[in-house]
C-alpha positions as CSV (number, residue, x, y, z in Angstrom):
1,X,-13.3,12.4,60.7
2,X,-16.3,13.6,59.8
3,X,-18.1,10.3,60.1
4,X,-17.6,9.6,63.5
5,X,-14.1,7.3,62.4
6,X,-10.4,8.0,63.9
7,X,-8.2,9.7,61.1
8,X,-5.2,7.9,62.4
9,X,-6.9,4.4,63.3
10,X,-7.7,4.8,59.5
11,X,-4.2,5.6,58.5
12,X,-3.0,3.1,60.1
13,X,-5.3,0.2,58.0
14,X,-3.8,1.8,54.6
15,X,-0.2,1.3,55.7
16,X,-0.2,-1.7,56.3
17,X,-2.2,-2.6,53.6
18,X,0.9,-4.5,50.9
19,X,0.6,-2.2,47.6
20,X,-0.8,-4.2,45.4
21,X,-4.0,-3.7,47.7
22,X,-3.4,-0.2,48.1
23,X,-3.7,0.2,44.1
24,X,-6.2,-2.0,44.4
25,X,-8.6,0.6,46.0
26,X,-6.8,3.6,44.6
27,X,-7.6,2.4,41.2
28,X,-10.6,0.6,41.5
29,X,-12.5,0.9,45.0
30,X,-12.0,4.6,46.0
31,X,-15.3,6.2,45.2
32,X,-17.4,7.1,47.6
33,X,-14.4,7.3,50.5
34,X,-14.8,10.1,52.5
35,X,-12.6,13.3,51.9
36,X,-10.9,12.8,54.8
37,X,-10.0,8.7,53.7
38,X,-9.0,9.7,50.1
39,X,-6.7,12.4,51.5
40,X,-5.0,9.2,53.5
41,X,-4.9,7.2,50.6
42,X,-3.3,9.5,48.4
43,X,-0.4,10.1,51.4
44,X,0.1,6.6,51.6
45,X,0.7,5.9,47.6
46,X,2.6,9.2,47.7
47,X,5.1,8.4,50.7
48,X,5.6,4.7,49.2
49,X,5.9,6.5,45.3
50,X,3.5,4.1,43.8
51,X,2.9,6.7,41.0
52,X,0.6,10.0,40.2
53,X,-1.8,8.3,38.2
54,X,-2.8,6.3,41.0
55,X,-3.5,9.8,43.2
56,X,-5.1,11.0,40.2
57,X,-7.4,7.8,39.7
58,X,-8.2,8.1,43.7
59,X,-9.7,12.2,42.7
60,X,-10.9,11.2,39.4
61,X,-13.7,8.6,40.8
62,X,-14.8,10.7,44.0
63,X,-15.2,14.2,40.8
64,X,-18.8,15.6,41.5
65,X,-19.3,16.8,37.8
66,X,-21.5,19.2,36.7
67,X,-25.2,18.9,35.2
68,X,-22.8,20.8,31.6
69,X,-20.2,18.4,31.8
70,X,-22.6,15.9,31.8
71,X,-24.2,16.7,29.2
72,X,-21.1,17.1,27.2
73,X,-20.1,14.0,27.4
74,X,-23.3,12.8,26.5
75,X,-23.1,13.7,22.9
76,X,-20.0,12.7,23.1
77,X,-21.6,9.6,23.0
78,X,-24.3,10.1,20.6
79,X,-22.3,12.1,18.1
């Protein structure tokens, strides 16, 4: 992994979580995961057939928004 962690060690960590723990990470705690860790979490969710919405939640939590998107969201909130 780019931050010096062993990819297989990270993979084993997520593999040993139960479904509830893995879903908590996917739905609430994925913000800030490295791209490699995000990919591993998504792969584990897919391997367990926990649903595409959980995979999408990982992606959305780490999405970088453009200034145009931020401005558009602010305009929606003001309106």
